[in-house]
C-alpha positions in Angstrom: 26.0 -104.7 22.5 28.0 -105.2 19.3 24.8 -105.9 17.4 23.2 -102.7 18.7 26.3 -100.6 17.8 26.3 -102.1 14.4 22.6 -101.4 14.0 23.0 -97.9 15.2 25.9 -97.3 12.8 23.9 -98.7 9.9 21.0 -96.5 10.9 23.1 -93.4 10.9 24.6 -94.4 7.5 21.2 -94.9 6.1 19.9 -91.6 7.4 23.0 -89.8 6.1 22.6 -91.5 2.8 18.9 -90.4 2.6 19.8 -86.8 3.4 22.5 -86.9 0.7 20.0 -88.2 -1.8 17.4 -85.6 -0.7 20.0 -82.7 -1.0 20.9 -83.8 -4.5 17.3 -84.2 -5.5 16.4 -80.7 -4.3 19.1 -79.3 -6.6 17.6 -81.0 -9.5 14.1 -80.1 -8.4 14.8 -76.3 -8.6 15.5 -74.1 -11.6 18.9 -74.3 -13.2 19.0 -70.6 -14.0 17.0 -67.5 -13.0 17.3 -65.1 -15.9 14.6 -62.5 -15.3 12.3 -61.0 -12.7 9.8 -63.5 -11.3 11.5 -66.3 -13.3 9.8 -65.7 -16.6 8.3 -62.9 -18.7 4.7 -63.7 -17.7 5.8 -63.3 -14.0 4.1 -66.5 -12.8 6.9 -67.6 -10.5 5.8 -71.2 -10.1 8.3 -74.0 -10.9 6.4 -77.3 -11.1 8.6 -80.0 -9.6 8.8 -82.6 -6.9 10.6 -80.2 -4.5 9.3 -81.2 -1.1 7.2 -79.2 1.4 9.5 -77.6 3.9 9.2 -74.9 6.6 11.8 -72.6 7.9 12.5 -69.0 8.7 15.8 -67.0 8.2 16.0 -63.7 10.1 18.2 -61.0 8.8 20.8 -60.0 11.4 19.3 -57.6 13.9 15.8 -57.7 12.4 14.3 -59.3 15.6 16.1 -56.8 17.9 14.8 -53.5 16.4 13.5 -51.2 19.1 10.1 -50.3 17.8 9.9 -47.3 20.2 12.8 -45.8 18.3 12.1 -47.1 14.8 8.3 -46.9 14.6 7.7 -46.7 10.8 7.4 -50.0 8.9 8.9 -48.4 5.8 12.0 -47.4 7.9 12.3 -51.0 9.1 12.1 -52.3 5.6 14.8 -49.9 4.4 17.0 -51.2 7.2 16.6 -54.9 7.2 13.7 -55.8 4.8 13.7 -58.3 2.0 12.3 -55.9 -0.6 11.8 -58.1 -3.6 11.3 -61.7 -4.8 14.1 -64.2 -4.4 15.8 -66.5 -7.0 15.9 -70.2 -6.3 18.6 -72.1 -8.3 20.3 -75.5 -7.8 18.8 -75.9 -4.3 19.9 -72.4 -3.1 17.6 -69.4 -2.3 19.4 -66.2 -3.2 17.8 -63.5 -1.1 18.7 -59.8 -1.4 18.2 -57.5 1.6 18.0 -53.8 2.1 20.8 -54.0 4.7 23.2 -54.4 1.7 23.8 -58.1 2.0 23.0 -60.9 -0.4 22.2 -64.2 1.4 22.6 -67.6 -0.1 20.4 -70.1 1.9 19.9 -73.8 1.6 16.4 -74.2 0.1 15.6 -77.2 2.2 16.5 -75.9 5.7 17.2 -72.2 5.4 20.8 -72.5 6.7 23.1 -69.8 5.6 25.6 -70.9 3.0 27.3 -67.6 2.4 26.6 -63.8 2.5 28.1 -61.0 0.6 28.2 -57.3 1.4 27.2 -55.2 -1.6 27.6 -51.9 0.3 24.2 -50.4 -0.5 20.6 -51.5 -0.6 19.7 -54.4 -2.9 16.2 -54.1 -4.4 16.7 -56.3 -7.4 15.9 -60.0 -7.7 19.2 -61.8 -8.1 19.8 -63.0 -11.7 21.5 -66.4 -11.7 23.1 -67.6 -14.9 25.6 -70.2 -16.1 28.3 -68.0 -17.8 31.1 -70.0 -19.5 30.7 -72.9 -17.2 30.5 -70.8 -14.0 27.4 -70.0 -12.0 27.2 -66.2 -11.4 24.7 -64.2 -9.3 24.0 -60.7 -10.4 22.4 -58.0 -8.3 21.7 -54.3 -8.8 22.8 -52.0 -6.0 21.4 -48.6 -5.1 19.0 -46.5 -3.0 16.0 -44.3 -3.7 17.7 -41.1 -2.4 18.0 -37.9 -4.4 20.9 -35.5 -3.9 19.5 -32.0 -3.4 21.1 -30.8 -6.6 18.9 -33.3 -8.5 15.8 -33.2 -6.3 15.3 -29.5 -7.3 15.4 -30.4 -11.0 12.0 -32.0 -10.8 10.5 -28.6 -11.4 12.5 -28.0 -14.6 11.0 -29.4 -17.8 13.5 -31.6 -19.7 16.1 -31.6 -17.0 17.9 -34.8 -16.4 17.2 -36.1 -12.9 19.6 -38.7 -11.4 18.4 -40.8 -8.5 20.7 -42.7 -6.1 23.5 -41.9 -3.7 26.5 -43.8 -2.4 27.3 -47.1 -4.2 25.3 -47.6 -7.4 26.5 -50.6 -9.4 25.8 -54.0 -10.9 27.8 -56.7 -9.0 28.5 -60.3 -9.9 29.2 -63.0 -7.3 30.3 -66.5 -7.6 27.2 -68.6 -6.9 28.9 -71.2 -4.9 31.3 -69.1 -2.7 29.8 -65.6 -2.7 33.2 -64.1 -3.9 32.9 -60.9 -5.8 33.7 -61.5 -9.5 33.3 -58.0 -10.9 31.6 -54.7 -10.4 30.3 -52.1 -12.8 29.6 -48.6 -11.3 26.9 -46.2 -12.6 26.0 -42.6 -11.7 22.4 -43.6 -10.6 20.9 -46.4 -8.6 20.6 -49.9 -10.1 17.4 -51.0 -8.2 15.5 -52.6 -11.1 16.1 -56.3 -11.8 18.2 -56.9 -15.0 17.5 -59.6 -17.5 20.0 -62.0 -18.9 20.0 -62.5 -22.7 22.6 -64.3 -24.7 25.5 -63.6 -22.4 24.4 -60.0 -21.7 22.9 -58.3 -18.7 20.4 -55.6 -19.7 18.9 -53.1 -17.3 17.6 -49.6 -16.8 18.7 -47.4 -13.9 18.6 -44.1 -12.0 20.8 -42.1 -14.3 18.4 -42.2 -17.3 20.1 -45.0 -19.3 19.5 -48.6 -20.4 22.7 -50.6 -20.3 24.0 -53.9 -21.7 27.0 -55.5 -20.0 29.0 -58.6 -20.9 27.9 -61.0 -18.1 31.3 -62.6 -18.0 33.4 -59.6 -17.0 31.1 -56.6 -16.7 32.3 -54.8 -19.8 29.8 -52.3 -21.2 28.5 -53.4 -24.6 26.1 -50.5 -25.2 24.4 -47.7 -23.4 21.2 -45.9 -24.5 20.0 -42.6 -23.1 16.2 -42.5 -22.5 15.9 -39.3 -20.5 13.8 -41.0 -17.7 15.2 -42.6 -14.6 14.1 -46.2 -14.0 12.9 -46.9 -10.5 11.6 -50.4 -9.8 10.6 -51.2 -13.4 12.5 -54.4 -14.1 13.7 -55.3 -17.6 11.2 -57.6 -19.3 12.4 -59.7 -22.3 9.9 -60.1 -25.2 10.0 -61.5 -28.7 12.3 -64.3 -27.8 14.7 -61.9 -26.0 15.1 -59.6 -29.1 13.3 -56.7 -27.3 13.6 -55.5 -23.7 10.9 -53.3 -22.2 10.8 -51.2 -19.0 9.3 -48.0 -17.7 10.9 -44.7 -16.6 10.0 -41.6 -14.6 10.5 -37.8 -15.4 9.1 -38.1 -18.0 6.9 -41.1 -17.3 7.1 -43.3 -20.4 7.4 -46.9 -21.4 10.5 -47.9 -23.5 11.5 -50.7 -25.7 15.1 -51.3 -27.0 16.7 -53.9 -29.3 18.6 -56.2 -27.0 21.5 -56.6 -29.4 22.2 -53.0 -30.3 20.4 -50.9 -27.7 18.5 -49.1 -30.4 15.4 -47.4 -29.0 12.4 -49.0 -30.8 9.5 -47.2 -29.4 8.2 -45.1 -26.5 4.7 -44.7 -25.1 3.5 -41.8 -22.9 0.1 -43.0 -21.5 -2.6 -40.3 -21.1 -2.9 -38.9 -17.5 0.0 -40.9 -16.2 0.7 -39.7 -12.7 3.7 -39.1 -10.4 6.5 -41.7 -10.6 4.2 -44.3 -12.0 6.0 -44.9 -15.3 9.1 -46.2 -13.6 7.5 -48.1 -10.7 5.8 -51.0 -12.4 7.3 -54.1 -14.1 5.7 -55.2 -17.4 4.6 -58.8 -18.1 4.5 -60.4 -21.5 2.8 -63.3 -23.2 2.8 -63.9 -27.0 3.8 -60.3 -27.8 1.2 -58.7 -25.6 2.7 -56.5 -22.9 0.6 -55.8 -19.8 1.5 -53.3 -17.1 -0.2 -51.1 -14.5 0.1 -47.3 -14.2 -1.4 -44.7 -11.9 -3.4 -41.9 -13.4 -5.0 -38.7 -12.3 -7.3 -36.3 -14.2 -8.5 -32.8 -13.5 -11.6 -34.0 -11.8 -9.9 -36.0 -9.1 -9.2 -34.6 -5.7 -5.7 -34.1 -4.3 -4.5 -37.2 -2.6 -6.5 -39.6 -4.8 -5.6 -41.3 -8.1 -6.7 -44.3 -10.2 -5.1 -47.6 -11.2 -5.1 -48.4 -14.9 -4.1 -51.6 -16.6 -2.6 -51.3 -20.1 -1.9 -53.7 -22.9 0.7 -52.9 -25.6 1.9 -54.5 -28.8 5.4 -55.5 -27.8 6.8 -54.8 -31.3 5.5 -51.3 -31.9 4.1 -50.0 -28.6 0.6 -49.6 -29.9 -2.0 -49.5 -27.0 -4.3 -52.5 -27.5 -6.5 -51.7 -24.6 -6.7 -49.6 -21.4 -8.8 -50.6 -18.4 -9.5 -48.4 -15.4 -9.5 -50.5 -12.2 -10.9 -47.8 -10.0 -9.8 -44.9 -7.8 -8.6 -44.5 -4.2 -6.1 -42.9 -2.0 -2.7 -42.4 -3.7 -0.1 -44.8 -2.3 3.0 -43.2 -0.8 5.5 -45.0 -3.1 5.8 -47.9 -5.5 2.4 -47.0 -6.9 1.7 -49.9 -9.2 1.2 -53.6 -8.9 3.0 -56.2 -11.1 0.7 -58.5 -13.2 0.9 -62.2 -13.7 -0.2 -63.6 -17.0 -1.4 -67.2 -16.9 -3.6 -69.1 -19.4 -4.9 -66.1 -21.3 -5.7 -64.2 -18.1 -4.1 -61.2 -16.4 -4.1 -61.4 -12.6 -3.2 -58.4 -10.6 -3.9 -56.4 -7.5 -4.0 -52.6 -7.0 -2.3 -50.6 -4.2 -4.9 -47.9 -5.0 -8.2 -49.8 -4.8 -7.0 -52.8 -2.6 -8.7 -55.1 -5.0 -7.6 -58.2 -6.9 -8.6 -58.6 -10.5 -8.8 -61.2 -13.3 -8.7 -59.6 -16.7 -9.0 -61.2 -20.1 -5.6 -60.8 -21.8 -6.9 -60.2 -25.3 -9.9 -57.9 -24.6 -9.1 -56.2 -21.3 -12.5 -57.1 -19.9 -12.6 -57.5 -16.1 -13.8 -61.0 -15.4 -14.0 -60.6 -11.6 -12.7 -58.3 -8.9 -12.4 -58.9 -5.1 -11.8 -56.5 -2.3 -8.9 -57.6 0.0 -8.0 -56.3 3.5 -5.1 -54.1 2.3 -3.3 -53.0 -0.8 -0.8 -55.1 -2.8 2.1 -54.4 -5.2 3.7 -57.7 -6.0 2.8 -60.1 -8.7 0.5 -62.9 -7.6 1.1 -66.5 -8.8 -1.2 -69.2 -10.0 -1.0 -72.9 -9.2 -3.8 -75.2 -10.4 -7.1 -73.5 -9.7 -5.5 -71.2 -7.0 -4.3 -67.6 -7.1 -1.9 -66.6 -4.3 -1.4 -62.9 -3.5 0.7 -61.4 -0.7 -0.5 -58.1 0.6 0.6 -55.1 2.6 -0.5 -56.2 6.1 1.2 -59.6 5.9 -1.7 -61.7 4.9 -1.4 -64.1 2.0 -4.7 -64.5 0.2 -5.6 -67.6 -1.8 -8.5 -67.1 -4.3 -10.2 -69.3 -6.8 -8.8 -68.1 -10.0 -12.0 -68.8 -12.0 -14.4 -67.0 -9.7 -12.3 -64.7 -7.4 -13.8 -66.4 -4.3 -11.5 -66.2 -1.3 -10.7 -69.8 -0.3 -8.1 -69.2 2.5 -6.1 -66.4 4.2 -2.7 -67.1 5.7 -1.9 -64.7 8.5 1.8 -64.1 8.4 3.2 -62.8 11.8 6.6 -61.8 10.5 5.9 -58.5 8.7 4.0 -57.3 5.7 4.7 -57.4 1.9 5.3 -54.7 -0.6 6.9 -55.4 -4.1 8.2 -58.8 -3.0 6.6 -61.5 -5.0 6.3 -65.0 -3.7 8.1 -67.9 -5.4 6.6 -71.4 -5.5 9.0 -74.3 -6.0 7.2 -77.6 -6.0 5.4 -77.7 -2.7 7.1 -74.8 -1.0 6.4 -71.0 -1.2 9.4 -68.7 -0.6 8.9 -65.0 0.4 10.7 -62.4 2.4 9.0 -59.7 4.5 9.4 -56.0 5.1 10.5 -56.8 8.7 13.5 -58.9 7.6 12.1 -62.5 7.8 12.8 -64.8 4.9 10.3 -67.7 5.0 9.7 -71.1 3.4 6.0 -71.9 3.8 4.5 -75.2 2.9 2.0 -74.8 0.0 -0.7 -76.7 2.0 -0.7 -73.9 4.6 -1.7 -71.4 2.0 -4.4 -73.6 0.5 -6.2 -74.8 3.7 
């Protein structure tokens, strides 16, 4: 009996030791910081490491108890409990923002809740996680897409400043280990777009028509530039080694670039036939000084209710249009009208919520190499791993295509809700993504490939 007890004790100690090693390894096998939307300026959110294949589901409180007879619209459910945007994975922790106003810190290996923090309004920005003076801080933008009546009626007035966002609009900083609020910076308009972290500064556009820079340590405003347009979901993209920051705005719909040190407006672009809120909806990707983004257009020949997707490439330093490529026409999406591109190995990969197609486009020429019709529209950036392209779409399917030919190699049928602007994040052998229905999932990569 004593021998058996000793063996059991040794076995428990061995298992505990192995788990301890695994937990430590997972921290080292995930990024050490997450300083921009989709991890890097090209938006291919794939971190190549030995992080293991894990499977778990975290359900936002109340998400699995919603009475669908009362709340019938999927967009309403998303606005109540959905995970609206891509997560950040740092030091073995998944930082997942939710439209219920809470930021969740989850163990990346098992999905267990480490802490949660109430931000007091919807969180539609990817958490930015940075080491600031020896302390890990997590930054999120807070705000909703609601217009006060006094500003909604200004849409009909040329040149009028329209402010979007009601209730709490702010940038909030939390301690990455405890979830304790470190500081808050309030703004007049929503702070839905994802900021970028550059040399100790947080830079972001927002719903009151400004681009801001804050001291990441304490939230002090460093500079503030008025651009006239309110910024919707167009996250800040750092280019030229972080010297320039680019984003799009609405009313008027333009693309803007500022100097990250001074806030000086460097250039603006107003694309021909740009339509509706398109300028402020899409996030731009960058590689080697070539900016690529998607806009929605409409000309005088198109019928009401229809529009076109257009992919644009700009010179990051001066805003010159390098090429413009129409992706086709279709029914106008109700909101978030543009998909985010992923630039990988000289190619632009993107979907379109207008045409419901996936595209591979040559970065330098703008030539469409292939296109493939999928079963629904898509808004989030895809990602590439090896010869595979992985794209989540509106109906909850996750498509895997051959990135060279566009051939569909597998379709993963997710049963926990569809996907909008939320991009998937691949860490080692595990794909992390949250759904509109409030389910945050870790999916083994192999399930997406076979």
